[in-house]
ZABAKOL-993075 format. One record per residue: residue number from 1; y, x, z of N, C-alpha, C in turn. Coordinates in steps of 0.001 Angstrom, whole numbers, plus 500000, padded with zeros to 6 digits. Layout:
BEGIN
REC   seq      n.Y      n.X      n.Z     ca.Y     ca.X     ca.Z      c.Y      c.X      c.Z
REC   NUM        Y        X        Z        Y        X        Z        Y        X        Z
...
// end
This chain:
BEGIN
REC   seq      n.Y      n.X      n.Z     ca.Y     ca.X     ca.Z      c.Y      c.X      c.Z
REC     1   553859   537984   467620   552764   537050   467246   551515   537313   467744
REC     2   551001   538600   467678   549691   538982   468285   549560   538764   469887
REC     3   550670   539056   470583   550623   538768   471904   550398   537176   472187
REC     4   550975   536448   471580   550781   535011   471825   549225   534733   471455
REC     5   548695   535161   470365   547273   534880   470084   546448   535515   471378
REC     6   546839   536677   471866   545999   537290   472963   546088   536389   474215
REC     7   547123   535780   474431   547455   535030   475612   546567   533688   475445
REC     8   546560   533062   474299   545710   531959   473966   544276   532235   474323
REC     9   543774   533212   473693   542384   533692   473899   542004   533994   475294
REC    10   542996   534459   476015   542531   534661   477480   542514   533410   478220
REC    11   543480   532411   477930   543299   531067   478761   542081   530308   478564
REC    12   541415   530318   477334   540325   529437   476944   539218   529898   477675
REC    13   538835   531079   477820   537828   531400   478737   537976   531117   480139
REC    14   539132   531237   480652   539389   530767   482033   539299   529377   482164
REC    15   539759   528614   481284   539619   527126   481194   538120   526738   481198
REC    16   537595   527463   480136   536036   527215   480094   535245   527470   481495
REC    17   535584   528602   481999   535082   528992   483237   535286   528062   484383
REC    18   536540   527597   484442   536947   526559   485534   536135   525297   485303
REC    19   536067   524996   483999   535349   523524   483638   533822   523824   484015
REC    20   533164   524848   483777   531801   525210   484101   531561   525190   485421
REC    21   532487   525858   486250   532419   525827   487657   532493   524472   488278
REC    22   533447   523607   487807   533551   522153   488235   532198   521440   487946
REC    23   531659   521669   486728   530451   520960   486358   529183   521424   487235
REC    24   529248   522624   487573   528120   523210   488513   528242   522532   489860
REC    25   529539   522480   490422   529758   522065   491733   529391   520501   491687
REC    26   529874   519768   490692   529569   518438   490603   528013   518102   490564
REC    27   527248   519148   489772   525875   518956   489665   525196   519222   490962
REC    28   525636   520209   491742   525167   520493   493039   525328   519114   494053
REC    29   526592   518682   494004   526775   517422   494817   525864   516308   494375
REC    30   525665   516030   493135   524763   515068   492695   523432   515266   493094
REC    31   522966   516581   492985   521629   516889   493481   521360   516681   494993
REC    32   522479   516962   495724   522275   516859   497164   522045   515322   497498
REC    33   522913   514390   496753   522815   512939   496909   521470   512505   496422
REC    34   521067   512962   495282   519650   512575   494868   518449   513013   495765
REC    35   518596   514210   496305   517509   514685   497170   517478   513698   498479
REC    36   518801   513576   498935   518877   512672   500055   518222   511221   499872
REC    37   518600   510720   498716   518003   509387   498340   516430   509479   498083
REC    38   515904   510492   497546   514520   510767   497369   513816   510848   498705
REC    39   514418   511639   499647   513906   511801   500995   513829   510463   501660
REC    40   514840   509689   501665   514958   508282   502144   513723   507364   501596
REC    41   513599   507428   500333   512541   506710   499642   511246   507194   500004
REC    42   510943   508521   500196   509616   508971   500745   509457   508288   502094
REC    43   510450   508329   502971   510347   507783   504328   509944   506428   504212
REC    44   510611   505687   503466   510337   504219   503162   508836   503933   502622
REC    45   508428   504695   501740   507077   504738   501210   506130   504948   502277
REC    46   506360   505879   503221   505512   506082   504314   505407   504904   505308
REC    47   506594   504286   505620   506703   503187   506399   505814   502070   505745
REC    48   506045   501726   504456   505261   500752   503714   503725   500995   503920
REC    49   503332   502319   503726   502039   502645   503781   501383   502294   505192
REC    50   502095   502632   506103   501638   502351   507506   501522   500772   507791
REC    51   502471   500108   507263   502435   498563   507307   501304   498062   506558
REC    52   500979   498543   505372   499825   498148   504597   498472   498398   505214
REC    53   498514   499679   505975   497320   499926   506727   496990   498883   507841
REC    54   498038   498531   508646   497795   497446   509619   497355   496258   509023
REC    55   498081   495788   507900   497778   494609   507281   496330   494606   506820
REC    56   495840   495738   506201   494539   495748   505836   493597   495562   506876
REC    57   493855   496073   507996   492728   495890   509235   492827   494364   509580
REC    58   493958   493773   509514   494023   492368   509842   493200   491457   508889
REC    59   493423   491830   507590   492683   491070   506556   491199   491228   506568
REC    60   490754   492578   506911   489374   492850   507029   488725   492186   508250
REC    61   489542   492144   509288   488951   491472   510561   488982   489941   510197
REC    62   490047   489433   509526   489786   487983   509198   488732   487662   508314
REC    63   488420   488532   507346   487175   488282   506494   485894   488346   507319
REC    64   485787   489337   508137   484655   489460   508974   484542   488248   509832
REC    65   485590   487709   510336   485527   486595   511285   485041   485194   510536
REC    66   485505   485141   509266   485190   483971   508343   483673   484174   508240
REC    67   483198   485328   507839   481752   485416   507643   480968   485088   508916
REC    68   481449   485483   510048   480743   485064   511355   480799   483636   511494
REC    69   481901   483024   511282   482076   481441   511383   481041   480884   510426
REC    70   480926   481321   509263   479978   480734   508187   478588   480901   508705
REC    71   478229   481827   509376   476820   482099   509871   476663   481116   511017
REC    72   477449   480939   511805   477447   480011   512883   477266   478547   512380
REC    73   477950   478295   511269   477887   476895   510807   476453   476678   510027
REC    74   475870   477723   509533   474575   477683   509050   473563   477437   509970
REC    75   473701   477996   511270   472859   477925   512267   472911   476441   512890
REC    76   474262   475954   512994   474662   474681   513528   473905   473524   512536
REC    77   474093   473880   511275   473498   472820   510344   472186   472562   510576
REC    78   471340   473603   510813   469938   473460   511210   469652   472532   512270
REC    79   470554   472741   513427   470365   471973   514603   470774   470485   514498
REC    80   471739   470517   513645   472379   468899   513260   471210   468219   512468
REC    81   470433   468856   511736   469235   468300   511005   468407   467732   511928
REC    82   468025   468482   512973   467078   468029   513998   467571   466748   514667
REC    83   468892   466721   514997   469458   465701   515713   469595   464226   514696
REC    84   469819   464591   513445   470221   463581   512660   468951   462596   512263
REC    85   467740   463075   512264   466750   462304   511832   465378   462954   512501
REC    86   464225   462015   512412   462950   462515   512787   462498   463526   511783
REC    87   462661   463150   510617   462212   463890   509374   462942   465386   509559
REC    88   464066   465399   509936   464742   466751   510024   464252   467466   511123
REC    89   464011   466795   512116   463329   467549   513455   462041   468109   513030
REC    90   461185   467273   512470   459851   467846   512025   459936   468890   511066
REC    91   460826   468688   510044   460883   469720   509152   461346   470986   509625
REC    92   462223   471038   510587   462677   472253   511299   461624   472908   512096
REC    93   460563   472098   512570   459460   472719   513414   458604   473823   512291
REC    94   458635   473336   511093   457941   474168   510192   458725   475153   509347
REC    95   459982   475063   509354   460962   475911   508850   461551   476890   509878
REC    96   461812   478004   509587   462455   478755   510514   463924   478707   510477
REC    97   464662   478872   511518   466036   478734   511400   466707   479782   510458
REC    98   467780   479625   509850   468373   480586   509046   468783   481739   509663
REC    99   468415   482974   509255   468795   484296   509966   470403   484512   509592
REC   100   471002   485079   510602   472353   485638   510175   472476   486778   509350
REC   101   473177   486549   508359   473378   487649   507329   474286   488760   507781
REC   102   473992   489875   507340   474779   491134   507712   475977   490978   506930
REC   103   477240   491153   507609   478426   491300   506956   478519   492398   505933
REC   104   479090   491956   504597   479376   492899   503575   480837   492986   503209
REC   105   481443   494126   503455   482896   494130   503176   483236   493923   501754
REC   106   484320   493562   501329   484833   493302   500015   484633   494657   499241
REC   107   484187   494770   498151   484016   495878   497255   485272   496328   496848
REC   108   485447   497540   496646   486736   498147   496310   487170   499290   497023
REC   109   488308   499528   497126   489057   500697   497838   488709   500840   499353
REC   110   487933   501696   499701   487441   501849   501173   488244   503112   501693
REC   111   488826   503862   500983   489552   504965   501627   490914   504648   502299
REC   112   491433   505607   503098   492680   505259   503672   493644   505039   502637
REC   113   494684   504212   503044   495626   503666   501866   496372   504883   501261
REC   114   496892   505822   502000   497737   506766   501287   497372   508155   501692
REC   115   497170   508976   500770   496782   510433   500945   498010   511059   501345
REC   116   497825   511751   502495   498851   512801   502981   500234   512339   502984
REC   117   500455   511014   503326   501732   510428   503302   502635   510781   504569
REC   118   501923   511159   505524   502663   511424   506700   503221   512816   506788
REC   119   502598   513798   505963   503157   515190   505831   504591   515157   505263
REC   120   505449   515620   505923   506787   515801   505279   506778   516755   504080
REC   121   507726   516504   503139   507868   517178   501995   508656   518576   502347
REC   122   507882   519670   502114   508418   520996   502472   509307   521574   501387
REC   123   510574   521537   501697   511574   521921   500634   511420   523439   500585
REC   124   510985   523962   499335   510773   525323   499216   512047   526246   499039
REC   125   513034   525574   498534   514209   526309   498352   515256   526048   499467
REC   126   515883   527057   500055   516713   527054   501078   517950   527988   500476
REC   127   519262   527393   500410   520279   528106   499743   520720   529160   500749
REC   128   521192   530168   500074   521765   531368   500887   523160   531645   500224
REC   129   523927   532440   501131   525330   532749   500571   525352   533480   499293
REC   130   524217   534273   499029   524287   535217   497965   523793   534576   496673
REC   131   523366   533164   496792   522887   532577   495623   523956   532110   494640
REC   132   523832   532236   493328   524745   531708   492510   524664   530095   492399
REC   133   525645   529471   491831   525535   528049   491805   524388   527609   490807
REC   134   524071   528503   489837   523029   528138   488963   521611   528369   489745
REC   135   521443   529258   490541   520337   529606   491379   520048   528353   492435
REC   136   521231   527934   492835   521248   526760   493824   520813   525542   492902
REC   137   521309   525362   491887   520850   524244   491081   519232   524171   490713
REC   138   518881   525391   490396   517533   525491   490090   516661   525286   491294
REC   139   516966   525799   492531   516401   525684   493598   516189   524241   494112
REC   140   517414   523578   493969   517442   522042   494535   516702   521279   493496
REC   141   516726   521662   492080   515856   520891   491293   514269   520913   491586
REC   142   513912   522137   492018   512512   522395   492494   512338   521394   493710
REC   143   513149   521472   494680   512906   520642   495822   512927   519146   495390
REC   144   513780   518676   494607   513804   517247   494019   512430   516979   493461
REC   145   511856   517974   492711   510546   517868   492044   509430   517558   493022
REC   146   509418   518308   494016   508664   518128   495100   508654   516603   495743
REC   147   509780   516194   496051   510046   514841   496446   509389   513845   495372
REC   148   509741   514026   494178   509281   513017   493101   507820   513115   492994
REC   149   507194   514248   493083   505636   514485   493215   505055   513481   494403
REC   150   505798   513772   495505   505208   512790   496659   505410   511351   496389
REC   151   506612   511077   495653   506744   509609   495473   505740   509059   494475
REC   152   505385   509841   493381   504448   509529   492597   502996   509220   493207
REC   153   502680   510110   494145   501330   509965   494936   501482   508504   495585
REC   154   502658   508485   496449   502787   507237   497255   502729   506078   496417
REC   155   503345   506073   495260   503475   504830   494491   502001   504303   493957
REC   156   501132   505421   493555   499774   505214   493140   499049   504648   494124
REC   157   499104   505212   495494   498293   504823   496594   498826   503408   497051
REC   158   499945   503138   497111   500486   501830   497501   499886   500767   496530
REC   159   500157   501108   495279   499603   500196   494263   497980   499904   494319
REC   160   497283   500939   494568   495914   500831   494733   495577   499848   495883
REC   161   496273   500112   497101   496016   499396   498271   496399   497999   498045
REC   162   497565   497715   497405   497989   496271   497188   496881   495633   496252
REC   163   496320   496326   495294   495177   495666   494436   494059   495357   495305
REC   164   493615   496354   496145   492551   496014   497206   492876   494866   497946
REC   165   493965   494853   498513   494366   493708   499575   494345   492327   498663
REC   166   494835   492353   497389   494851   491208   496698   493309   490721   496415
REC   167   492360   491497   496145   490947   491290   496032   490515   490669   497302
REC   168   490897   491292   498404   490419   490840   499807   491018   489422   500017
REC   169   492286   489223   499653   492732   487877   499907   492061   486871   499096
REC   170   491747   487242   497656   490904   486187   496924   489572   485861   497515
REC   171   488902   487042   498048   487601   486885   498625   487860   485873   499979
REC   172   488826   486188   500672   489093   485393   501883   489306   483913   501708
REC   173   490030   483719   500556   490322   482446   500079   489004   481636   499740
REC   174   488217   482357   498933   486972   481784   498327   486075   481501   499630
REC   175   485935   482359   500567   485108   482144   501652   485674   481039   502728
REC   176   487055   480917   502739   487602   479874   503607   487305   478354   503010
REC   177   487418   478314   501668   487207   477324   500954   485595   476783   501295
REC   178   484759   477725   501231   483280   477402   501423   483038   477027   502935
REC   179   483618   477788   503860   483578   477310   505282   484258   476041   505551
REC   180   485216   475667   505022   485952   474499   505250   484996   473227   504670
REC   181   484409   473632   503585   483561   472450   503031   482299   472262   503899
REC   182   481698   473427   504401   480622   473275   505397   481102   472545   506607
REC   183   482193   472820   507132   482646   472392   508332   482918   470727   508150
REC   184   483440   470291   507086   483715   469014   506669   482514   468234   506641
REC   185   481286   468809   505975   480048   468073   505896   479349   467996   507254
REC   186   479519   469048   508046   479034   468956   509370   479691   467983   510320
REC   187   480980   467863   510158   481890   466852   510906   481338   465480   510446
REC   188   481082   465215   509120   480674   463947   508698   479362   463603   509328
REC   189   478445   464549   509184   477010   464424   509762   477059   464013   511316
REC   190   477869   464734   512023   477965   464356   513507   478706   463048   513710
REC   191   479736   462675   512944   480276   461211   512986   479219   460206   512689
REC   192   478326   460401   511745   477147   459475   511571   476319   459488   512655
REC   193   475988   460518   513226   475222   460518   514360   475666   459890   515618
REC   194   477084   460103   515782   477586   459309   516929   477835   457892   516817
REC   195   477754   457396   515520   477815   456011   515252   476636   455305   515384
REC   196   475419   455978   515327   474011   455378   515579   473848   454787   516913
// end
């Protein structure tokens, strides 16, 4: 009877050890897949940041071009007044033509869209043959933490950039409406002049 009890007690630790080893191996495999996914996500975040940067440049150029168009419309309005009537022509002699206003960029985020997004994540842990599975798990968790830190910075910067670009789009929309109204008014004035 005591031999049977001894045999059972020897089996349990082996079974527990095999199970623990399987759990550690499964954890390492899962960590490898998770780190791979995190690395791909960081790469995608970097691509998005670059695209947002190009998009920002185009939106800022469009906003500046709308400003220039509005300044030109203000100048042409003055000239149309002179053509439209004698009173407008005489009035323009005593008034000076409107001066072009300096372009003012949209207030908000003027920094580069993403901080240090192009720098790759430096995995601080590299597995060696002498490391135990638990040491490998700890090291890979540290590496994963580095990726997650980078993703956090990217997510914040991308969110800030999108908020800035939304503000820029709203300003662009408002300015476009104003320029379209001025253009319509001047077209009506020119049509009236041509009918005379």
